[in-house]
Backbone as CSV, one residue per row, in Angstrom:
resi,resn,N_x,N_y,N_z,CA_x,CA_y,CA_z,C_x,C_y,C_z
1,MET,94.768,86.111,73.412,96.210,85.962,73.494,96.589,84.749,74.330
2,ARG,95.802,84.457,75.355,96.093,83.298,76.182,95.957,82.012,75.382
3,THR,94.990,81.967,74.472,94.838,80.777,73.631,96.035,80.589,72.718
4,PHE,96.587,81.683,72.218,97.747,81.583,71.336,98.958,81.027,72.085
5,PHE,99.230,81.552,73.276,100.390,81.082,74.031,100.181,79.683,74.586
6,ALA,98.928,79.249,74.738,98.684,77.896,75.227,99.103,76.848,74.212
7,THR,99.123,77.195,72.946,99.514,76.249,71.906,101.016,76.195,71.676
8,LEU,101.783,77.088,72.305,103.226,77.133,72.102,103.951,76.285,73.147
9,PRO,105.103,75.734,72.800,105.931,75.065,73.815,106.504,76.105,74.774
10,PRO,107.032,75.676,75.915,107.609,76.643,76.867,108.718,77.480,76.226
11,VAL,108.549,78.789,76.261,109.502,79.715,75.654,109.811,80.831,76.644
12,LEU,110.810,81.653,76.313,111.166,82.833,77.099,110.397,84.027,76.562
13,ILE,109.653,84.699,77.435,108.806,85.825,77.056,109.262,87.052,77.836
14,GLY,109.534,88.126,77.136,109.904,89.391,77.760,108.757,90.372,77.683
15,LEU,108.452,90.996,78.804,107.365,91.970,78.881,107.873,93.254,79.511
16,GLU,107.339,94.351,79.047,107.624,95.633,79.669,106.733,95.806,80.888
17,ALA,107.332,96.191,82.015,106.585,96.327,83.263,105.656,97.532,83.175
18,CYS,104.456,97.294,82.733,103.443,98.331,82.552,102.139,97.818,83.167
19,PRO,101.066,98.595,83.151,99.792,98.100,83.693,99.365,96.786,83.055
20,ALA,98.909,95.860,83.872,98.463,94.515,83.500,99.613,93.584,83.158
21,ALA,100.875,94.044,83.259,101.997,93.157,82.940,102.121,92.038,83.963
22,HIS,101.892,92.346,85.240,102.005,91.310,86.265,100.896,90.272,86.113
23,TYR,99.717,90.707,85.681,98.639,89.745,85.446,99.005,88.772,84.336
24,TRP,99.485,89.314,83.225,99.863,88.439,82.122,101.096,87.612,82.461
25,GLY,101.965,88.151,83.302,103.102,87.353,83.747,102.659,86.115,84.511
26,ARG,101.684,86.282,85.402,101.164,85.133,86.137,100.440,84.158,85.220
27,GLU,99.652,84.692,84.289,98.908,83.817,83.381,99.849,83.007,82.492
28,LEU,100.891,83.644,81.982,101.819,82.936,81.105,102.686,81.945,81.873
29,GLN,102.977,82.248,83.139,103.737,81.291,83.938,102.930,80.039,84.246
30,THR,101.617,80.178,84.378,100.792,78.996,84.576,100.780,78.093,83.354
31,LEU,101.085,78.645,82.176,101.170,77.846,80.948,102.534,77.216,80.753
32,GLY,103.468,77.443,81.681,104.782,76.839,81.597,105.848,77.699,80.956
33,HIS,105.536,78.952,80.617,106.517,79.825,79.979,107.376,80.525,81.037
34,CYS,108.571,80.944,80.629,109.465,81.734,81.475,109.254,83.203,81.136
35,VAL,108.757,83.961,82.083,108.376,85.354,81.860,109.357,86.247,82.610
36,ARG,109.860,87.265,81.920,110.743,88.265,82.517,110.153,89.644,82.281
37,LEU,109.923,90.351,83.377,109.424,91.717,83.304,110.588,92.677,83.465
38,MET,110.627,93.689,82.617,111.719,94.667,82.632,111.149,96.081,82.699
39,ALA,111.911,96.948,83.326,111.487,98.337,83.460,111.421,98.994,82.088
40,PRO,110.498,99.931,81.881,110.396,100.590,80.565,111.666,101.316,80.165
41,ARG,112.449,101.768,81.141,113.659,102.527,80.805,114.713,101.661,80.129
42,VAL,114.761,100.380,80.474,115.763,99.495,79.881,115.261,98.860,78.597
43,CYS,114.009,99.059,78.274,113.440,98.474,77.060,113.376,99.482,75.928
44,SER,114.228,100.457,75.939,114.215,101.479,74.895,115.510,101.424,74.106
45,LEU,115.404,101.578,72.798,116.550,101.615,71.904,116.772,103.042,71.410
46,PRO,118.005,103.435,71.195,118.265,104.803,70.708,117.909,104.966,69.237
47,LYS,116.626,104.906,68.939,116.160,105.099,67.564,115.279,106.338,67.514
48,ARG,115.204,106.909,66.345,114.477,108.165,66.214,112.974,107.954,66.292
49,ARG,112.492,106.875,65.733,111.058,106.647,65.681,110.680,105.600,66.715
50,GLU,109.599,105.878,67.451,109.081,104.936,68.436,107.762,104.375,67.925
51,ASN,107.761,103.092,67.652,106.557,102.413,67.197,106.558,101.007,67.784
52,ASP,105.521,100.240,67.453,105.392,98.901,68.033,106.532,97.989,67.604
53,GLY,106.986,98.105,66.363,108.071,97.256,65.895,109.382,97.534,66.617
54,ASN,109.720,98.808,66.758,110.950,99.158,67.476,110.864,98.794,68.956
55,ASP,109.676,98.945,69.553,109.516,98.558,70.953,109.705,97.058,71.131
56,ALA,109.133,96.266,70.215,109.296,94.814,70.301,110.758,94.411,70.106
57,GLU,111.453,95.082,69.206,112.873,94.794,69.003,113.689,95.130,70.241
58,ALA,113.362,96.245,70.894,114.086,96.627,72.107,113.840,95.639,73.237
59,ILE,112.604,95.152,73.373,112.299,94.183,74.423,113.021,92.868,74.167
60,CYS,113.064,92.423,72.907,113.775,91.180,72.574,115.270,91.301,72.866
61,GLU,115.841,92.449,72.575,117.263,92.639,72.856,117.528,92.696,74.350
62,ALA,116.641,93.341,75.099,116.850,93.465,76.538,116.685,92.127,77.244
63,VAL,115.710,91.320,76.837,115.461,90.057,77.527,116.546,89.034,77.240
64,SER,117.294,89.231,76.164,118.369,88.290,75.822,119.678,88.603,76.542
65,ARG,119.754,89.714,77.237,120.984,90.059,77.951,121.088,89.227,79.224
66,PRO,122.255,88.604,79.464,122.349,87.718,80.640,122.347,88.461,81.964
67,ASN,122.840,89.695,82.012,122.938,90.442,83.262,121.794,91.430,83.458
68,MET,120.725,91.269,82.734,119.602,92.190,82.846,118.852,91.963,84.162
69,ARG,118.626,93.025,84.919,117.834,92.940,86.140,116.353,93.004,85.776
70,CYS,115.630,92.005,86.195,114.214,91.913,85.870,113.363,92.278,87.074
71,VAL,112.140,92.646,86.791,111.180,92.985,87.834,110.470,91.716,88.266
72,PRO,110.484,91.373,89.549,109.773,90.164,89.993,108.269,90.277,89.723
73,THR,107.690,89.189,89.308,106.253,89.165,89.053,105.507,89.145,90.381
74,LYS,104.638,90.093,90.575,103.914,90.211,91.838,102.755,89.224,91.878
75,SER,102.516,88.696,93.062,101.365,87.832,93.261,100.103,88.685,93.453
76,VAL,98.973,87.999,93.529,97.710,88.717,93.716,97.691,89.412,95.072
77,GLU,98.220,88.739,96.099,98.256,89.346,97.430,99.177,90.562,97.464
78,GLN,100.321,90.477,96.803,101.234,91.624,96.774,100.621,92.813,96.055
79,GLN,99.900,92.560,94.987,99.254,93.666,94.284,98.130,94.278,95.104
80,ALA,97.468,93.464,95.929,96.425,94.015,96.799,97.033,94.961,97.839
81,VAL,98.168,94.562,98.423,98.846,95.437,99.388,99.339,96.706,98.701
82,LEU,99.863,96.567,97.484,100.328,97.746,96.748,99.169,98.670,96.403
83,ALA,98.011,98.108,96.082,96.837,98.939,95.820,96.438,99.731,97.060
84,LEU,96.578,99.111,98.245,96.289,99.825,99.479,97.259,100.987,99.682
85,HIS,98.541,100.772,99.388,99.524,101.856,99.491,99.200,102.987,98.515
86,ARG,98.847,102.626,97.295,98.536,103.648,96.298,97.300,104.454,96.696
87,ALA,96.291,103.783,97.232,95.080,104.499,97.640,95.380,105.447,98.803
88,ARG,96.210,104.999,99.746,96.575,105.875,100.857,97.383,107.071,100.364
89,HIS,98.295,106.822,99.430,99.107,107.916,98.896,98.237,108.958,98.187
90,ARG,97.215,108.500,97.488,96.318,109.442,96.807,95.543,110.273,97.816
91,VAL,95.033,109.651,98.868,94.260,110.381,99.874,95.135,111.394,100.590
92,VAL,96.355,111.018,100.935,97.265,111.947,101.616,97.608,113.130,100.705
93,GLY,97.822,112.858,99.412,98.096,113.951,98.481,96.927,114.899,98.334
94,GLN,95.720,114.347,98.259,94.535,115.210,98.171,94.339,116.020,99.451
95,ARG,94.634,115.419,100.596,94.503,116.157,101.854,95.508,117.301,101.931
96,THR,96.735,117.050,101.476,97.744,118.113,101.482,97.345,119.254,100.545
97,ALA,96.839,118.901,99.355,96.407,119.933,98.412,95.230,120.732,98.973
98,LEU,94.321,120.063,99.651,93.172,120.755,100.237,93.612,121.705,101.349
99,ALA,94.568,121.260,102.175,95.053,122.130,103.245,95.778,123.346,102.679
100,ASN,96.567,123.158,101.634,97.251,124.303,101.017,96.256,125.282,100.401
101,GLN,95.215,124.750,99.809,94.202,125.634,99.235,93.489,126.436,100.325
102,LEU,93.188,125.793,101.434,92.535,126.501,102.536,93.427,127.608,103.093
103,ARG,94.703,127.320,103.295,95.615,128.336,103.805,95.744,129.507,102.828
104,GLY,95.779,129.197,101.518,95.873,130.267,100.533,94.628,131.131,100.485
105,LEU,93.445,130.513,100.571,92.213,131.287,100.541,92.044,132.129,101.807
106,LEU,92.448,131.572,102.951,92.357,132.349,104.181,93.320,133.534,104.173
107,ALA,94.459,133.358,103.519,95.416,134.464,103.452,94.865,135.630,102.653
108,GLU,93.944,135.387,101.740,93.328,136.484,100.977,92.502,137.408,101.864
109,TYR,92.103,136.916,103.034,91.330,137.736,103.976,92.188,138.173,105.160
110,GLY,93.500,138.045,105.034,94.392,138.455,106.103,94.519,137.473,107.239
111,LEU,94.039,136.255,107.054,94.106,135.220,108.090,95.227,134.253,107.717
112,VAL,96.427,134.538,108.158,97.606,133.746,107.825,97.847,132.734,108.941
113,LEU,97.901,131.458,108.573,98.110,130.378,109.530,99.494,129.768,109.334
114,PRO,100.081,129.208,110.389,101.376,128.530,110.241,101.240,127.295,109.340
115,GLN,102.360,126.860,108.811,102.358,125.669,107.984,102.078,124.439,108.833
116,GLY,101.444,123.463,108.198,101.108,122.236,108.906,99.603,122.053,108.994
117,ILE,99.162,120.825,108.745,97.722,120.548,108.784,97.194,120.643,110.206
118,SER,97.997,120.322,111.195,97.524,120.371,112.583,97.123,121.790,112.979
119,HIS,97.898,122.798,112.549,97.532,124.187,112.858,96.218,124.567,112.178
120,LEU,96.014,124.047,110.972,94.772,124.359,110.257,93.580,123.719,110.941
121,ARG,93.716,122.497,111.408,92.610,121.833,112.099,92.224,122.583,113.379
122,GLN,93.216,123.074,114.090,92.929,123.760,115.352,92.344,125.155,115.154
123,ALA,92.799,125.873,114.140,92.414,127.273,113.999,91.143,127.479,113.182
124,LEU,90.854,126.579,112.247,89.745,126.833,111.336,88.383,126.852,112.027
125,PRO,88.057,125.961,112.968,86.749,126.088,113.638,86.563,127.425,114.343
126,GLY,87.618,127.917,114.993,87.500,129.223,115.644,87.327,130.352,114.648
127,ILE,87.967,130.269,113.486,87.822,131.302,112.459,86.398,131.329,111.922
128,LEU,85.794,130.157,111.754,84.427,130.108,111.243,83.424,130.650,112.243
129,GLU,83.701,130.512,113.537,82.775,130.999,114.556,83.019,132.449,114.936
130,ASP,84.178,132.991,114.576,84.501,134.368,114.935,83.786,135.323,113.986
131,ALA,82.927,136.155,114.536,82.171,137.105,113.710,82.919,138.406,113.482
132,SER,84.048,138.608,114.156,84.770,139.870,114.039,85.851,139.854,112.962
133,ASN,86.000,138.772,112.227,87.046,138.714,111.198,86.564,139.188,109.835
134,ASN,85.296,139.637,109.751,84.757,140.237,108.523,84.788,139.271,107.338
135,LEU,84.584,137.986,107.610,84.464,137.019,106.515,83.060,137.075,105.935
136,PRO,82.913,137.134,104.608,81.564,137.105,104.020,80.878,135.773,104.307
137,GLY,79.565,135.804,104.270,78.810,134.586,104.542,79.089,133.486,103.538
138,LEU,79.250,133.861,102.261,79.541,132.855,101.241,80.897,132.208,101.479
139,ALA,81.876,133.025,101.884,83.206,132.475,102.156,83.167,131.519,103.342
140,ARG,82.367,131.845,104.355,82.254,130.956,105.507,81.672,129.596,105.090
141,GLU,80.677,129.644,104.207,80.087,128.388,103.751,81.103,127.555,102.972
142,VAL,81.901,128.225,102.138,82.912,127.505,101.363,83.975,126.908,102.288
143,PHE,84.418,127.695,103.266,85.445,127.198,104.191,84.905,126.062,105.053
144,ALA,83.646,126.144,105.434,83.051,125.058,106.219,82.978,123.776,105.405
145,ASP,82.628,123.902,104.122,82.564,122.724,103.260,83.956,122.122,103.055
146,LEU,84.954,122.974,102.856,86.323,122.472,102.688,86.841,121.839,103.974
147,TYR,86.431,122.381,105.114,86.848,121.804,106.387,86.248,120.404,106.570
148,GLU,85.001,120.222,106.163,84.398,118.890,106.231,85.123,117.909,105.311
149,GLN,85.528,118.376,104.138,86.305,117.508,103.253,87.655,117.148,103.870
150,LEU,88.256,118.097,104.579,89.530,117.817,105.240,89.364,116.764,106.331
151,LEU,88.301,116.869,107.111,88.057,115.867,108.146,87.768,114.502,107.536
152,GLU,87.062,114.487,106.428,86.787,113.210,105.754,88.074,112.585,105.219
153,ALA,88.964,113.417,104.673,90.245,112.887,104.197,91.084,112.361,105.361
154,ASP,91.033,113.025,106.514,91.735,112.525,107.702,91.202,111.167,108.121
155,GLN,89.891,111.026,108.092,89.285,109.754,108.480,89.683,108.634,107.522
156,ARG,89.707,108.926,106.226,90.117,107.900,105.261,91.587,107.535,105.429
157,ALA,92.432,108.525,105.654,93.858,108.246,105.851,94.081,107.397,107.091
158,ARG,93.363,107.681,108.175,93.487,106.855,109.379,93.008,105.435,109.129
159,GLY,91.960,105.285,108.326,91.490,103.942,107.994,92.526,103.140,107.216
160,TYR,93.182,103.768,106.244,94.246,103.087,105.511,95.430,102.762,106.415
161,ASN,95.747,103.658,107.332,96.845,103.391,108.264,96.536,102.187,109.148
162,ARG,95.305,102.070,109.599,94.932,100.917,110.426,95.027,99.622,109.623
163,ARG,94.632,99.665,108.362,94.745,98.459,107.543,96.193,98.066,107.318
164,LEU,97.053,99.046,107.070,98.467,98.741,106.875,99.090,98.195,108.151
165,ALA,98.737,98.765,109.294,99.269,98.255,110.558,98.783,96.843,110.829
166,HIS,97.535,96.551,110.480,97.001,95.194,110.660,97.728,94.195,109.754
167,LEU,98.009,94.584,108.523,98.760,93.710,107.628,100.179,93.482,108.122
168,ALA,100.804,94.525,108.658,102.163,94.377,109.165,102.216,93.423,110.350
169,ARG,101.180,93.427,111.187,101.159,92.498,112.323,100.949,91.064,111.887
170,GLN,100.304,90.857,110.752,100.039,89.506,110.275,101.202,88.908,109.487
171,MET,102.046,89.727,108.882,103.133,89.244,108.031,104.392,89.047,108.865
172,GLU,104.944,87.831,108.804,106.159,87.528,109.561,107.349,88.317,109.038
173,ALA,107.452,88.449,107.713,108.568,89.208,107.136,108.512,90.666,107.556
174,ALA,107.319,91.230,107.637,107.193,92.617,108.068,107.599,92.783,109.525
175,GLN,107.313,91.789,110.367,107.724,91.861,111.758,109.235,91.843,111.897
176,ARG,109.916,91.099,111.034,111.376,91.077,111.094,111.979,92.390,110.618
177,LEU,111.309,93.050,109.688,111.869,94.256,109.087,111.345,95.536,109.713
178,LEU,110.427,95.449,110.664,109.882,96.664,111.265,110.933,97.513,111.972
179,PRO,111.982,96.949,112.595,113.002,97.840,113.176,113.737,98.687,112.157
180,ILE,113.624,98.384,110.863,114.324,99.132,109.815,113.296,99.987,109.080
181,PRO,113.490,101.319,108.975,112.551,102.146,108.204,112.742,101.962,106.719
182,GLY,112.183,100.908,106.175,112.314,100.594,104.762,112.141,99.106,104.585
183,ILE,111.078,98.681,103.927,110.778,97.263,103.781,110.896,96.895,102.322
184,GLY,111.629,95.843,102.022,111.784,95.423,100.640,112.591,94.155,100.550
185,ASP,112.455,93.448,99.446,113.188,92.225,99.184,114.500,92.589,98.511
186,ALA,115.596,92.483,99.239,116.906,92.914,98.741,117.790,91.733,98.388
187,ARG,117.205,90.588,98.081,118.020,89.410,97.802,118.777,89.525,96.488
188,GLY,118.369,90.398,95.594,119.048,90.521,94.314,120.226,91.478,94.322
189,PHE,120.616,91.986,95.498,121.698,92.961,95.591,122.764,92.443,96.549
190,CYS,124.007,92.770,96.234,125.134,92.314,97.056,125.283,93.128,98.333
191,ASN,124.977,94.400,98.313,125.144,95.248,99.482,124.140,96.392,99.408
192,GLY,124.159,97.201,100.469,123.229,98.322,100.530,123.510,99.391,99.501
193,ARG,124.777,99.507,99.071,125.116,100.512,98.065,124.415,100.218,96.743
194,GLN,124.371,98.950,96.349,123.698,98.595,95.104,122.193,98.851,95.197
195,LEU,121.608,98.522,96.340,120.181,98.765,96.510,119.874,100.260,96.510
196,ALA,120.742,101.058,97.146,120.539,102.507,97.132,120.659,103.068,95.722
197,ALA,121.574,102.509,94.921,121.699,102.951,93.532,120.468,102.572,92.731
198,TRP,119.912,101.385,92.996,118.696,100.959,92.292,117.513,101.846,92.649
199,LEU,117.483,102.350,93.879,116.397,103.224,94.307,116.594,104.659,93.855
200,GLY,117.776,104.998,93.324,118.026,106.361,92.890,118.451,107.283,94.005
201,LEU,119.120,106.751,95.048,119.553,107.550,96.181,121.021,107.920,96.119
202,VAL,121.698,107.566,95.060,123.117,107.892,94.929,123.267,108.954,93.843
203,PRO,124.343,109.753,93.882,124.515,110.806,92.874,124.843,110.236,91.499
204,ARG,124.438,110.956,90.494,124.753,110.580,89.122,126.240,110.819,88.850
205,GLN,126.879,109.865,88.161,128.310,109.947,87.900,128.564,110.404,86.463
206,TYR,129.529,111.301,86.324,129.997,111.766,85.016,131.496,111.474,84.942
207,PHE,131.872,110.471,84.179,133.276,110.057,84.093,133.726,110.174,82.640
208,SER,134.621,111.127,82.386,135.117,111.342,81.031,136.505,111.959,81.118
209,GLY,137.412,111.447,80.291,138.763,111.994,80.253,139.534,111.817,81.536
210,GLY,139.247,110.736,82.277,139.933,110.504,83.534,139.480,111.376,84.687
211,ARG,138.407,112.091,84.511,137.898,112.985,85.551,136.507,112.527,85.960
212,LEU,136.326,112.342,87.246,135.064,111.867,87.784,134.355,113.013,88.495
213,ARG,133.116,113.239,88.100,132.291,114.267,88.715,130.981,113.643,89.156
214,TYR,130.450,114.169,90.256,129.191,113.688,90.800,128.142,114.791,90.685
215,GLY,126.942,114.385,90.315,125.835,115.325,90.224,124.792,115.056,91.298
216,ARG,123.572,115.384,90.995,122.481,115.142,91.934,122.078,113.669,91.898
217,ILE,121.228,113.276,92.846,120.757,111.901,92.841,119.948,111.670,91.564
218,ASN,120.071,110.464,91.007,119.471,110.206,89.696,117.966,109.975,89.754
219,LYS,117.421,109.676,90.943,115.970,109.517,91.131,115.390,108.437,90.226
220,ARG,116.141,107.376,90.030,115.621,106.238,89.290,115.090,105.191,90.254
221,GLY,114.397,104.226,89.709,113.860,103.174,90.556,112.450,103.486,91.023
222,ASP,112.061,102.861,92.122,110.712,102.978,92.653,110.575,104.312,93.392
223,ARG,109.793,105.221,92.868,109.621,106.533,93.488,108.937,106.417,94.839
224,TYR,107.954,105.530,94.940,107.196,105.414,96.183,108.066,104.869,97.310
225,LEU,108.872,103.832,97.023,109.758,103.284,98.037,110.830,104.290,98.437
226,ARG,111.348,105.043,97.454,112.331,106.073,97.770,111.719,107.157,98.661
227,MET,110.482,107.507,98.394,109.810,108.508,99.218,109.639,108.009,100.650
228,LEU,109.297,106.710,100.823,109.128,106.174,102.166,110.445,106.178,102.931
229,LEU,111.542,105.861,102.259,112.840,105.866,102.926,113.242,107.274,103.358
230,ILE,113.013,108.256,102.496,113.376,109.633,102.837,112.492,110.155,103.967
231,HIS,111.197,109.854,103.942,110.325,110.276,105.040,110.704,109.566,106.336
232,GLY,111.114,108.293,106.231,111.567,107.601,107.434,112.812,108.228,108.015
233,ALA,113.730,108.677,107.149,114.926,109.365,107.641,114.558,110.687,108.307
234,ARG,113.599,111.410,107.754,113.169,112.665,108.370,112.554,112.414,109.743
235,ALA,111.750,111.347,109.850,111.149,111.035,111.151,112.216,110.653,112.167
236,ALA,113.260,109.924,111.712,114.337,109.549,112.634,115.132,110.772,113.080
237,LEU,115.330,111.746,112.192,116.082,112.941,112.556,115.316,113.819,113.551
238,ARG,114.003,113.767,113.493,113.213,114.531,114.463,113.361,113.964,115.872
239,CYS,113.606,112.664,115.976,113.787,112.003,117.276,115.260,111.728,117.531
240,LEU,116.126,112.632,117.103,117.565,112.416,117.226,118.003,112.336,118.684
241,HIS,117.334,113.060,119.567,117.730,113.062,120.977,117.460,111.730,121.658
242,ARG,116.616,110.882,121.065,116.307,109.594,121.656,117.291,108.497,121.251
243,LEU,118.136,108.765,120.266,119.061,107.758,119.778,120.247,107.611,120.716
244,PRO,120.863,106.413,120.764,122.081,106.241,121.572,123.218,107.094,121.030
245,GLU,124.280,107.177,121.822,125.390,108.063,121.495,126.067,107.711,120.169
246,PRO,126.373,106.439,119.837,127.030,106.177,118.541,126.205,106.628,117.348
247,GLN,124.880,106.422,117.415,124.030,106.825,116.309,123.906,108.344,116.229
248,ARG,123.736,108.981,117.387,123.571,110.432,117.398,124.839,111.143,116.933
249,GLY,126.008,110.598,117.279,127.258,111.218,116.853,127.452,111.169,115.356
250,TRP,127.017,110.060,114.729,127.172,109.951,113.278,126.331,110.989,112.557
251,VAL,125.110,111.218,113.035,124.231,112.195,112.384,124.722,113.611,112.643
252,GLU,125.211,113.869,113.843,125.708,115.214,114.147,126.908,115.576,113.285
253,GLN,127.729,114.598,112.921,128.840,114.860,112.010,128.341,115.242,110.621
254,LEU,127.220,114.640,110.197,126.652,114.997,108.896,126.101,116.420,108.907
255,PHE,125.515,116.826,110.031,124.919,118.145,110.116,125.967,119.248,110.203
256,ALA,127.190,118.920,110.584,128.200,119.939,110.812,128.584,120.616,109.506
257,GLY,128.139,121.843,109.305,128.500,122.626,108.129,127.911,122.139,106.835
258,VAL,126.807,121.393,106.880,126.201,120.839,105.673,124.743,121.249,105.652
259,ASP,124.193,121.358,104.445,122.786,121.676,104.288,121.931,120.617,104.978
260,ALA,120.830,121.034,105.572,120.016,120.121,106.387,119.383,119.012,105.574
261,THR,119.224,119.189,104.257,118.586,118.151,103.450,119.538,117.004,103.124
262,ARG,120.830,117.241,103.176,121.769,116.190,102.794,121.814,115.034,103.786
263,PRO,121.824,115.285,105.103,121.792,114.137,106.004,120.572,113.262,105.817
264,ARG,119.466,113.847,105.379,118.275,113.042,105.143,118.485,112.070,103.991
265,LEU,119.347,112.426,103.050,119.626,111.534,101.941,120.703,110.523,102.296
266,HIS,121.607,110.860,103.226,122.615,109.904,103.656,121.984,108.783,104.470
267,CYS,121.003,109.107,105.308,120.388,108.083,106.144,119.676,107.006,105.326
268,PRO,118.858,107.333,104.302,118.270,106.275,103.493,119.301,105.450,102.740
269,GLN,120.460,106.033,102.400,121.476,105.259,101.704,122.050,104.173,102.595
270,LYS,122.121,104.412,103.901,122.615,103.389,104.809,121.531,102.385,105.155
271,THR,120.270,102.827,105.133,119.178,101.968,105.566,118.962,100.747,104.683
272,PRO,118.981,100.843,103.318,118.614,99.677,102.516,119.541,98.494,102.666
273,GLY,120.685,98.628,103.322,121.588,97.506,103.432,121.107,96.413,104.361
274,TRP,120.084,96.679,105.193,119.693,95.707,106.195,118.569,94.777,105.791
275,PRO,117.609,95.134,104.926,116.531,94.186,104.613,117.024,92.872,104.052
276,GLY,118.072,92.865,103.237,118.551,91.614,102.647,118.993,90.602,103.677
277,PRO,119.953,90.928,104.604,120.359,89.952,105.611,119.214,89.508,106.501
278,CYS,118.336,90.423,106.901,117.220,90.030,107.763,116.267,89.097,107.028
279,TRP,116.096,89.326,105.723,115.205,88.482,104.937,115.789,87.077,104.806
280,HIS,117.092,86.977,104.607,117.738,85.678,104.429,117.774,84.898,105.738
281,VAL,118.263,85.542,106.791,118.503,84.827,108.039,117.196,84.437,108.698
282,GLY,116.167,85.261,108.527,114.877,84.928,109.108,114.708,85.449,110.519
283,ARG,115.479,86.433,110.909,115.308,87.038,112.216,115.473,88.543,112.087
284,GLY,115.245,89.249,113.165,115.278,90.694,113.125,116.693,91.231,113.075
285,LEU,116.786,92.535,113.104,118.077,93.206,113.053,118.819,92.979,114.355
286,PRO,120.090,92.530,114.323,120.831,92.293,115.564,120.999,93.582,116.360
287,ALA,121.147,93.404,117.684,121.280,94.572,118.561,122.561,95.340,118.279
288,GLN,123.668,94.637,117.999,124.917,95.319,117.698,124.812,96.139,116.424
289,ALA,124.077,95.622,115.446,123.903,96.369,114.200,123.073,97.618,114.431
290,ARG,122.080,97.540,115.309,121.260,98.723,115.586,122.090,99.802,116.269
291,GLU,123.077,99.392,117.088,123.899,100.379,117.767,124.867,101.061,116.816
292,ARG,125.324,100.334,115.772,126.316,100.904,114.861,125.694,101.806,113.817
293,HIS,124.401,101.618,113.494,123.778,102.372,112.419,122.757,103.335,112.983
294,VAL,122.523,104.350,112.188,121.633,105.418,112.639,120.199,104.947,112.699
295,ILE,119.786,104.221,111.675,118.382,103.877,111.549,118.252,102.367,111.622
């Protein structure tokens, strides 16, 4: 395919953002072509049959739209960092599944532990050494093997965390954005509201017959980045007592008579507004801005 495109004059090429799309985007850009990557959701046409011809027609129609938001082509270094994030996410997910399995199996013998991996790490060695809990020998061997797997997953997760922290110390842009729980290039958005909508943190709108209704968050956009923002908001809410009075008062107003999960979604909606200005200006978040915002 590279030989075919090498014989063509510079043209506009639309690609669906799928596996290997960023590689081909870089290869085609080196040949002088203009490459635009688009999300699979915007490259679909309302047709009954899905085949290669209809997909190609949908991509051609989407790439010709002047206001179409395209996916930036990632460099080799950016994909390496993303691969590190994906590997860490997989290890953390496997560790969580292993801990849940251990708690469930222990509950079958009447050994109920509190939620949280830390409680499991502390209690499981004592359970294996306790001879009065009437655990069969085979079950002890299985639990010991699962405990070793849990420790190995902890070690791998810590290794990925050290690599991410080392990368953050080396990147100047990451140093500017570290005061904000949420790192991203927001130059393509006018304000934080647009970025929050792109991440799927705003409610879905139903507007018909002059009546506007709001539903749940649409959960579109980058799932991994949205997850990091929500976890960052949860971590900030746990340390609410450490925040200054203006920030703490804003969060306490959200908690007043509202479900505890909703303030966690309000905080990420305010957070994405800051990466864009910090990225443009080339300095960190101003002190006055930190005092006015929660995160």
